[in-house]
N, C-alpha and C positions, 0 to 999 in steps of 0.2 A: 056452356063453356066453349063450344066450337065457334060460336059467334064472337066471343071475346078474343079467341085466338086469331080469327080472321081480321078483326079490327086491329089487333096488335101487329099482325103481319103487315097490313097496309101501312100502319104508322111507321114501322121499321123500314119498309120499302121506300116510303117517301123520304125518310131521313137518310137512307143510303143513297138515293138519287141526289139529294141535296149535297151530300158530302162528296159525291163523285164528280161534281161539276168543276171544271177547271178551264184553263186557257186552251186554245186550239193547239194541236201538236205542230211541230216544225216540219217543213217538207223534207222528204228523204233526199239525200244527196248521193249521187252515184258517179264515180269517176270511171270513165271508159277510155282505155288506151288501145288504139289499134293502128295498124299500118294501112295506109291507103295508097293505092297505085294512082299516080297522077300522070295523065297523058299530056305531054307538053309538045306543041308543034314547034318546029325550028324557029319560026318568026317570034313566037312568044318566048322561047328559051333565050334567044338573042336579046330581046328587049328587056326581059326580066333578069337575065343573067342567072337563071335558076338551073340547077342540075336536072337532068331528065330522069333521075332515079326516084324511087318511092320515098315519100316523106312521112315522118312520124307526126301524128296529130293527137292532141289531148282534148277530150270533150268533157264537159261537165253537164250532166243531165239531171234535171230536177223533176221529181214526181209531184205534181200539184195536189195530189190527194192527201199528202202528209203521211206521217207514220203514227199509228196509235200504239203506244207502248203500255201494255197492261201489266202492272206489277202485282204479284200475289199480295193479298191482304190478310193479315192474321187478325181474327176477331176473338173477343172473349166468348167463353162458353155461355150459352143461354141457360138461365135457371130452369130446373126441372119443373118448378111450380112457382106461382106468384103468391101463394099463401104465406102470410106473415112478412112479406117483402115490402120495401119502400120503392114506389115508382114515382119518378119525377117527370112531369110533363113540361116540355120546352117548346115555346111558341116563337116563331120567327117574327111575329108582329104583322104579318100580311093579313088582309081581311079574310075572315071566316076560319082561319086556322085555330083560333081559340074556341070556336063553336065545335069543331071537330074534336079537339082535345077535351072539351067539357063532356062530350058524349062518351069518349073513351073512359073518362073518370067515372061517369055514372055506371057504365057497364062493369068496370073493374070493382067498384064498391058493391054493386049488386051481386056479381057472380063469383068473386074471389074472397075467401074467408080471411079476415084479419089483414087485408092489404091496406097500406098507408099510401094515399095518393097526394102528392104535393104539386100544385100548379106554381111553377117557378116564377111566373110573371106576377102572381098575386103576392107571393112571399117577398119578392124583391123586384120592383118594376124595372130596374136596370137590366134584368135578365131577359126582358122582352127584346127580341130583335136578334140580329147577327152582324157580323163584321167581316169584311174582306181583308182587314188588317190582321196579320198574324198575332201581334201583341194583344189586341183587344179580344180576339178569339180565345187566346190562352187564358186571359182574365175571366171571360165568361165561363169557360170550361172549369176553371178552378172554383169559381163561385158556385157552380152547379155541384161540383164534387163535394163542397162543404155541406151540402144538404144530405150527404151520405146515402145516395140512391143505390139500390140493387139493380135498377134498370132505369134508363132514360128513354122516353119516347118523344121524338120531336116531330113537329108538323109545320108546314107552311100553309098557305091558303090560296085564295082567289077563286 
């Protein structure tokens, strides 16, 4: 059973990594206002007709590293056991991801009593793959939800 949990953990970890991918963060913008003493020689003062007093300057500094904003994520509670549960396997369509998920299916059926494993790409070929488009992603998620899973394990490949 511990091998099964390790395989499930790796599958969930991969799914989490895939879900966490996103665009690069925007650079941090910092506004700094400070008074700077400017020494002006009489010749420069006359030519520029500038006052010899201190001047106010405003600087905009950009941090090229960017800012990573990590928002808390609320996840569903994990089931206590997979016995009698329905597990849907979701494949991104990348090479070898299906091989990984096939092996997870074998281990689940072998080690977990009364588990029902559904390979989503075999039930509905349109469920193979992923989309960067929000609309299509929502459609894929709804189609997987229609399979009534207790747990979904996703994998990519390569």
